[in-house]
C-alpha positions as CSV (number, residue, x, y, z in Angstrom):
1,M,-97.9,-80.0,25.6
2,E,-94.6,-80.8,27.6
3,K,-92.5,-80.7,24.5
4,Y,-93.7,-77.3,23.7
5,I,-93.4,-75.9,27.0
6,K,-89.8,-77.3,28.0
7,P,-87.9,-74.8,25.5
8,F,-89.5,-71.8,27.1
9,V,-88.6,-73.0,30.7
10,D,-84.9,-73.9,29.5
11,V,-84.4,-70.6,27.8
12,C,-85.9,-68.7,30.6
13,V,-83.4,-70.5,33.0
14,N,-80.4,-69.6,30.6
15,V,-81.5,-66.1,29.9
16,F,-81.6,-64.9,33.7
17,K,-78.1,-66.8,34.2
18,N,-76.6,-65.4,31.2
19,F,-77.8,-61.7,31.1
20,I,-78.5,-61.2,34.9
21,N,-76.0,-63.7,36.4
22,E,-78.7,-64.9,38.6
23,D,-80.0,-68.4,39.0
24,I,-83.7,-68.9,39.0
25,T,-85.8,-71.8,40.4
26,A,-89.1,-73.0,38.6
27,K,-91.8,-73.5,41.2
28,T,-94.9,-75.7,40.6
29,P,-96.7,-74.8,37.4
30,Y,-100.4,-74.7,37.4
31,F,-103.1,-73.8,34.7
32,S,-105.0,-70.6,34.6
33,E,-108.3,-69.6,33.3
34,K,-108.5,-67.3,30.4
35,D,-110.2,-64.4,32.3
36,T,-107.8,-64.4,35.4
37,I,-106.7,-61.2,36.7
38,V,-103.0,-60.9,36.7
39,G,-101.7,-60.0,40.1
40,N,-98.8,-58.1,39.0
41,D,-97.7,-54.7,37.7
42,I,-96.1,-55.3,34.5
43,S,-96.6,-58.0,31.9
44,A,-94.6,-58.4,28.5
45,V,-96.5,-60.1,25.8
46,I,-95.2,-61.7,22.9
47,G,-97.7,-63.1,20.3
48,I,-97.2,-66.5,18.3
49,T,-98.4,-67.1,14.8
50,G,-97.8,-69.7,12.0
51,E,-97.9,-73.5,12.6
52,A,-98.5,-72.6,16.2
53,R,-100.4,-70.0,18.0
54,G,-100.7,-68.4,21.1
55,A,-98.7,-65.8,23.5
56,V,-95.8,-66.0,25.8
57,I,-96.0,-63.5,28.6
58,I,-93.4,-62.7,31.6
59,S,-95.1,-60.9,34.5
60,M,-93.9,-59.3,37.7
61,Q,-94.3,-57.0,40.5
62,Q,-92.9,-53.3,39.8
63,K,-90.1,-53.8,42.5
64,L,-88.8,-56.6,40.7
65,A,-89.0,-55.1,37.4
66,I,-87.1,-51.9,38.6
67,K,-84.4,-54.3,40.5
68,L,-83.8,-56.0,37.0
69,T,-83.6,-52.9,35.2
70,D,-81.0,-51.4,37.5
71,L,-78.7,-54.7,37.3
72,L,-78.9,-54.5,33.3
73,T,-78.5,-50.8,32.8
74,G,-76.2,-50.3,35.7
75,S,-78.0,-47.1,36.7
76,P,-81.0,-46.8,39.6
77,H,-84.4,-46.5,38.9
78,T,-87.1,-45.5,41.4
79,K,-90.2,-45.8,39.4
80,M,-91.7,-47.6,36.1
81,D,-90.0,-45.4,33.2
82,D,-89.0,-46.4,29.6
83,D,-85.9,-47.9,30.7
84,V,-88.0,-50.5,32.9
85,V,-90.5,-51.1,29.9
86,D,-87.9,-51.6,27.6
87,V,-85.9,-54.1,29.8
88,I,-88.9,-56.1,30.5
89,G,-89.9,-56.0,27.0
90,E,-86.6,-57.1,25.8
91,I,-86.2,-60.2,28.4
92,V,-89.6,-61.5,27.0
93,N,-88.3,-60.9,23.5
94,I,-85.1,-62.8,24.3
95,I,-86.9,-65.7,25.8
96,A,-89.5,-66.1,22.9
97,G,-87.0,-65.8,20.2
98,N,-84.7,-68.4,21.6
99,A,-87.5,-70.8,22.4
100,K,-88.7,-70.4,18.9
101,Q,-85.4,-71.6,17.7
102,G,-85.6,-74.5,19.9
103,L,-89.2,-75.3,18.6
104,E,-88.5,-74.7,14.9
105,E,-87.5,-78.3,14.3
106,S,-91.0,-79.3,14.7
107,M,-93.0,-76.3,13.6
108,K,-92.7,-72.9,12.2
109,M,-93.6,-69.9,14.1
110,I,-93.5,-66.1,14.0
111,I,-93.2,-63.9,17.0
112,S,-94.4,-60.6,17.4
113,L,-92.7,-57.5,19.0
114,P,-93.4,-57.4,22.6
115,T,-96.3,-55.4,24.0
116,I,-96.2,-54.1,27.7
117,I,-99.2,-54.0,29.9
118,Q,-99.0,-52.0,33.2
119,G,-101.1,-51.6,36.1
120,N,-101.9,-53.8,39.2
121,G,-104.9,-56.2,38.5
122,H,-104.6,-56.0,34.8
123,V,-106.4,-58.7,32.8
124,I,-104.6,-60.3,29.6
125,V,-107.1,-61.5,26.8
126,W,-105.6,-64.5,25.4
127,P,-105.9,-65.5,21.7
128,G,-107.7,-68.6,20.5
129,N,-110.2,-70.7,22.2
130,H,-108.5,-74.2,23.0
131,A,-105.1,-73.2,24.3
132,R,-104.7,-74.0,28.0
133,I,-102.8,-71.3,29.8
134,L,-99.6,-72.7,31.8
135,C,-98.2,-70.5,34.4
136,I,-94.8,-71.1,35.7
137,P,-93.8,-69.0,38.8
138,F,-90.0,-68.7,39.2
139,K,-88.1,-67.7,42.4
140,I,-85.4,-65.1,41.7
141,F,-83.1,-63.3,44.4
142,E,-84.1,-63.9,48.0
143,D,-87.9,-63.6,47.6
144,D,-88.9,-62.3,44.3
145,I,-91.2,-64.3,42.0
146,F,-92.1,-63.8,38.4
147,T,-94.3,-65.9,36.3
148,L,-94.0,-67.1,32.7
149,L,-97.3,-67.5,31.1
150,I,-97.5,-69.7,27.8
151,A,-100.6,-70.7,25.8
152,I,-99.8,-72.4,22.5
153,E,-102.0,-74.3,20.3
154,V,-100.8,-76.2,17.3
155,V,-102.6,-75.0,14.1
156,Q,-104.2,-77.9,12.5
157,K,-102.7,-78.5,8.9
158,V,-105.1,-78.7,6.1
């Protein structure tokens, strides 16, 4: 499983360094149940199909989403608006797209366009029955945390 997850972590670190000019630190990963409520305000989801299936999600509090949007757009935001949704969607899109390139030596995958889920306490219904959901918290700035959630299962070839 680690060989499928490491490209996502490496890409996540690089995306935040290159696009936001911030270092992020991965905290202790943990596995989540499929029906766990996400305790954040916004999640961006990228679906994966092909020789692997599952999803990649980045999830965070509204305060952090707005702070990232302010940095990337150069203008202040006070609420969750279209710019915030677009920025968070684009971040997960870049992470999934770059990780996909790193994994394509071992399997072919297709990624979807980002889907955004908003609202405190939202639940994400995960595809598939066998993939374990790995949650990797990342620390950014002084005290902000976002989570990269990954569930990938390799499709058995017939």
